[in-house]
MARTOR-207135 format. One record per residue: x, z, y of N, C-alpha, C, O, CB in turn. Coordinates in steps of 0.05 Angstrom, whole numbers, plus 5000, padded with zeros to 4 digits. Glycine has a CB too. Layout:
// MARTOR-207135
XZYXZYXZYXZYXZY;...
This chain:
// MARTOR-207135
499965006553502764936553503164686536504464496546504365166542;502164686511502464456494501164206505502463996506501264516466;498764226515497363996527498863896551499063656555494464076534;499864076567501363996591503963856583504563646595502064246608;505263956563507763826553507163556542508663366547509164006532;505063536526504463276513503563076534504162836532502263306492;502063166554501262986576503762886591503862646599499363126596;505663066595508062986609509662786592510862606603509863236615;509762826566511062636548509862356551511362166553510962736519;507262346551505962086554506661956581507061716583502862116552;506762116602507462016628510261916629510861706640507062246649;512062066617514961986617515361726601516661546611516662206604;514161696577514661456562513261216574513960986569513661496533;511161266591509861036605511660946628511560706635507161126615;513261116639514861046663517660956656518860806670515061286681;518761046633521560996626521760906597520060956580523261246631;523960766591524660696564526260936552528660966557526260436562;524861096536526161326524526761256495524961196479524261576526;529361266488530261186461530461416442530161376418532861046464;531061656452531661886434530062136442529062156465534661946434;529862316423528462566429530162726449528962876465528062736403;532762696448534462846467533962746495533762916514537462796459;533662486499532962376526530262496535529962576558532862076526;528362496517525762596524525862896531524662976551523762556500;527363046516527763326522528963366549528163546564529463466500;531063206556532363226582530363166605530363296625534663036584;528762956602526762876622524663106626523863156649525362616615;523863226604521963456606523263686622521963806639521063546578;525763746616527163966629527563906659527364086675529964016616;528063646666528263576694525663626709525663666733529063276696;523363616694520763656706519863946702517464006707518763466694;521664126694520964406693519664496667518564716666519264476715;519664336647518464406621520664466601522164286593516464186611;520864716592522864786573521664756545519364826540523965076577;523264656526522364616499524764596481527064616490520564356497;524264546456526464496436526064226424523964106425526464726415;528164136411528063876398526063876376524663686371530863796387;525864106361523864126339521064106349519363976337524364396324;520464226372517864216384517163926393514963826389517564406408;519163796405518763516414518263336389516563156390521263416429;519663386368519263236343516463266333515163076325521263326322;515363516333512663566324510663436343508663326334512063876323;511163446369509463306388509263006383507162896383510463356417;511562886378511662596373509962536348508462336348514662506369;510262696327508762646303505762686308504162526300509762836280;505062906321502262966326500962766344498562706341502063246339;502462656363501362456382501462176371500561986384502862476408;502562146347502861876334504361686351503661446353500061766328;506561776363508261596378509961436359510661536337510061756398;510561196367512261016351514560926367514660956392510660776340;516560806354518760676368518260376366517960266345521560756356;518160246389517759956390520159826403521459936420515159886406;520759576394523159446404522659356433520559266441523759196387;524859376449524759276476526759046480527058936502525359496497;528258976458530058756459532958846455533659076461529858606485;534558666444537458706440538058956424539959106429538858726466;536359006403536859236386536159506397536759716386539659236378;534759506420534059756433531059816428529359636428534559746464;530460066422527760156417526960376436528660516447527460256388;524360396442523360606459520860736447519460606430522760496488;520260976455517861106446515460986460515560926484517961416451;513260956445510760846455508460956440508761076419510760526454;506060936452503661026440502760816419502660576425501361076461;502260906395501360726373498660616379496860756390501360876346;498260356372495660236375493560366357491160346362495759946369;494560496335492760636316492260916324490861066309493860616289;493261006346493061296353490261396354489661606343494361346381;488461246367485661336368484461356341483061546335483961146386;484861156324483761156297484961386281483461526267484460896283;487461446284488761666269487661936279487262116263491761656273;487361966305486262216316483462266306482662486300486362216346;481762056305479062076295479062156266477562336258477461816299;480862036250481062106222481862396218480762536201483061926208;483662496235484562776233482262966241481863176229486962826251;480762886261478463056270476363066248475163276243477262946296;475862836234473962836212474963016189473363166178473562546202;477463006183478563186163478063476170477263636153481563136158;478563546195478063816204475163896202474564116192479063846234;473363716210470463766208469763816179468264006172468863536220;470763636161470163666133471163936121469764076107471363436117;473664006128474864246117473264496126472964686112477764276126;472164486151470764716162467764716155466464926158471164726191;466664496147463764496142462864466113460764566105462564266158;464464336096463664286069464464536052466764626052465064036057;462464636037462964866020463464785991464864925976460665066022;462164555982462664465955461864165953460364065970461064635935;462964035933462263755928462263715898464063815884464263565942;460363565888460163495860458663235857457563125876458763725843;458663125833457262875828455762875801456563025783459162635830;453762715799452362655774451762355774450362255791449662825772;452862225754452761935753453861815779456161865786449861835748;452261665794453261545819452261685844452361575866452361255820;451361935841450362085864452262325869452862475851447462195859;453262335894454962555902453262755918451762675936457462445920;453563005912452163225926454163385941456063495930450463405906;453763395968455563555985453963795996451863756007456663376008;455064025992453864276004455564346029457964346028453864515983;454164406050455464466076454564736086452764856075454964246096;455764816108454865046123452064966134451564726138456865136146;450265166138447565096148447664916174449164976193446065356154;446064706173445764536196447864316198447764156217445864696221;449764296180451964106183451863866164453663696165454564246179;449963856146449763626128449363366142450563156135447563676107;447663366162447163116178449763016192450262776192444963166198;451263206202453763126216455763006196457162816201455063366230;455863126172457663026151456862746143458562566140457663206126;454262696139453262436132453762236154454562006149450262436125;453362306178453862126201456762046202457361816206452962266227;458462236198461362176198462061986175463561786180463062436195;460962036152461561856129460361576133461661376127460361976103;457961566144456661306149458361136169458560896166453861346160;459561276188461161126208463961056199465360926213461261296233;464661156175467361086165467360826150469460736141468261316146;465060706146464860446133466160446106467960296100466060226151;465260626088466360666061464960466043462560486038465960956051;466360276033465160056017464060145991462260015980467259846012;465060365979464060465954461460625957460260705937466160625940;460660685982458260845987455960655996456260506015458861056009;453760685982451460515989449960636013449060496030449560495965;449660906013448261036034448261336031449361446012445360936036;447061476050447061766050444261876059442761736073449261886067;443762116051441262256058441962546063443162666045438962216037;441262656086442062926092439663106097437663026109443762926117;439863356088438063566094439463756113441163666130437063716069;438864006112440064206129442864276121444764256137438364456130;443164336095445864416085446664266059448464346045445864716080;445164056053445763896029445563596036443763516050443763966006;447463446026447463156030447763016004449263105986449863076049;446262796001446462625977447762365986446962246006443762575964;449762285971451062025976450661855952451161935929454162055982;449661615956449261425934451761245933452261085951446661255938;453161265911455661105907454960865890452860855877457861285895;456760675889456360425874456260475843454760345829458460225880;457860665834457860725805459061005801459961135820459560515789;458961095776459861375769462861405774463761625783459261435740;464461205769467361225773468061265802469761425809468760965762;466761115820467361145848466361415858467561535876466060915865;464161515847463161775855465161995847465762175863460461835841;466361975824468362165815470862155832471862355841469062115785;471861915837474261885854473761985882475562105894475261595853;471461925893470762025920470762325921471862445940468061905929;469562455901469562745900472362855898473063055911467862845875;474062725882476862815880478262795907479762975914478362645859;477862585922479062555948478162765967479762885982478462275959;475562825968474563025986475563305978476263465995471463025986;475663355952476663615943479663655951480463875960476463645912;481163435949483963455957484163505988486063645996485463195950;482363396003482263436032481563726039482663836058480363246045;479863846023478964116028481164316019480764556022476364176013;
């Protein structure tokens, strides 16, 4: 239901200049999809839709250019929350404990994030070592990951 509604929202905003959530809700209802304004609002947020100008003070809903990047970031957060069991550091080395078999995936995700404070990573089965530039960055990185978890 949700995927169908969100697909329909993308189709509608691609075909028409939709300025308000109320207009979007009406277009969905015309196509047989019942919903509420609160649900549409959540969909817009989740899909990272933005309002872009079309001229003369008029704005329309559109897909953000950052949508793919934002969705990837959210997926990484989900992976981290579900796979990392603990994180700690000693000097400039961060140690991540994961569920069995997931340390390599965590390191791969981190390596692909192009984190400038991280020199590199090494993964085993359920433990990953991250080499950070210094102890301060190791501590702040651990704090960020803990907040995410």
